[in-house]
C-alpha positions as CSV (number, residue, x, y, z in Angstrom):
1,M,162.9,-178.7,-38.6
2,N,164.3,-179.2,-42.2
3,A,168.2,-178.4,-42.7
4,E,167.2,-175.7,-45.3
5,L,164.9,-173.7,-42.8
6,E,167.9,-174.4,-40.0
7,N,170.3,-172.5,-42.2
8,I,168.0,-169.4,-42.5
9,L,167.0,-169.2,-38.9
10,E,169.3,-167.7,-36.3
11,I,168.6,-167.9,-32.7
12,T,169.2,-164.3,-30.9
13,S,168.2,-162.7,-27.8
14,S,164.7,-161.9,-26.8
15,N,165.2,-158.2,-27.8
16,V,164.5,-158.1,-31.6
17,Y,165.9,-154.7,-31.9
18,A,169.4,-156.2,-30.7
19,G,169.6,-158.5,-34.0
20,I,168.9,-155.5,-36.4
21,D,171.6,-153.1,-35.5
22,V,169.7,-150.5,-33.8
23,N,171.7,-148.3,-31.2
24,D,169.6,-148.1,-28.3
25,T,168.0,-151.5,-28.3
26,S,166.9,-151.6,-24.4
27,E,165.2,-148.4,-25.0
28,M,163.2,-149.7,-28.2
29,Q,162.3,-152.6,-26.4
30,R,160.9,-150.7,-23.2
31,K,159.3,-148.1,-25.8
32,S,157.6,-151.0,-27.9
33,Q,156.2,-152.5,-24.5
34,I,154.7,-149.0,-23.7
35,V,153.1,-148.8,-27.0
36,K,151.8,-152.2,-26.7
37,D,150.2,-151.3,-23.3
38,L,148.9,-148.1,-25.1
39,I,147.4,-149.9,-27.7
40,K,145.7,-152.4,-25.3
41,L,144.2,-149.8,-23.3
42,I,142.9,-148.1,-26.0
43,N,141.2,-151.3,-27.2
44,S,140.0,-152.1,-23.6
45,K,138.3,-148.9,-23.6
46,Q,136.7,-149.3,-26.9
47,L,138.0,-146.1,-28.2
48,S,137.9,-145.2,-31.9
49,P,141.0,-144.0,-33.4
50,D,139.7,-140.7,-33.5
51,A,138.3,-140.7,-29.9
52,A,141.9,-142.1,-28.9
53,A,143.8,-139.4,-30.5
54,N,141.6,-136.6,-29.3
55,L,142.0,-137.9,-25.8
56,L,145.7,-138.1,-26.4
57,E,145.9,-134.6,-27.9
58,I,147.6,-135.7,-30.9
59,D,146.4,-136.1,-34.6
60,L,145.0,-139.2,-36.0
61,A,147.8,-139.5,-38.3
62,H,150.4,-139.6,-35.5
63,L,148.6,-142.2,-33.7
64,L,148.3,-144.3,-36.4
65,R,152.0,-144.1,-37.0
66,I,152.5,-145.0,-33.3
67,K,150.1,-147.9,-33.8
68,R,152.2,-149.2,-36.8
69,G,155.4,-149.0,-34.9
70,Q,156.9,-145.7,-36.0
71,F,157.6,-144.4,-32.6
72,R,161.5,-144.2,-32.6
73,E,161.3,-140.4,-32.6
74,I,158.9,-140.1,-29.3
75,S,160.5,-140.1,-26.1
76,E,159.6,-142.7,-23.4
77,T,158.5,-139.9,-21.3
78,K,155.8,-138.9,-23.9
79,L,154.7,-142.5,-24.3
80,L,154.3,-142.7,-20.7
81,E,152.2,-139.4,-20.5
82,M,149.9,-141.0,-23.3
83,I,149.3,-144.0,-20.9
84,K,148.5,-141.6,-18.3
85,K,146.0,-139.5,-20.3
86,L,144.0,-142.7,-20.8
87,G,144.4,-144.2,-17.5
């Protein structure tokens, strides 16, 4: 690794949220893992975004926001319910 790159990079914890000033870092990490599992489940079932949103009983725009990582306002409980609906 060159010296310039070493000056830019900083080793932190394995929780990416801990390094960016997020209040509930462990909660966000758990939620991101749930979302990852949700997306994996949708893909394994070969569901179109429309079909997945239908099964989850949410609108397509909401599902797409979740898939883009915009899930801060959604509770862990709600995300786990989504997993159960597809399970």
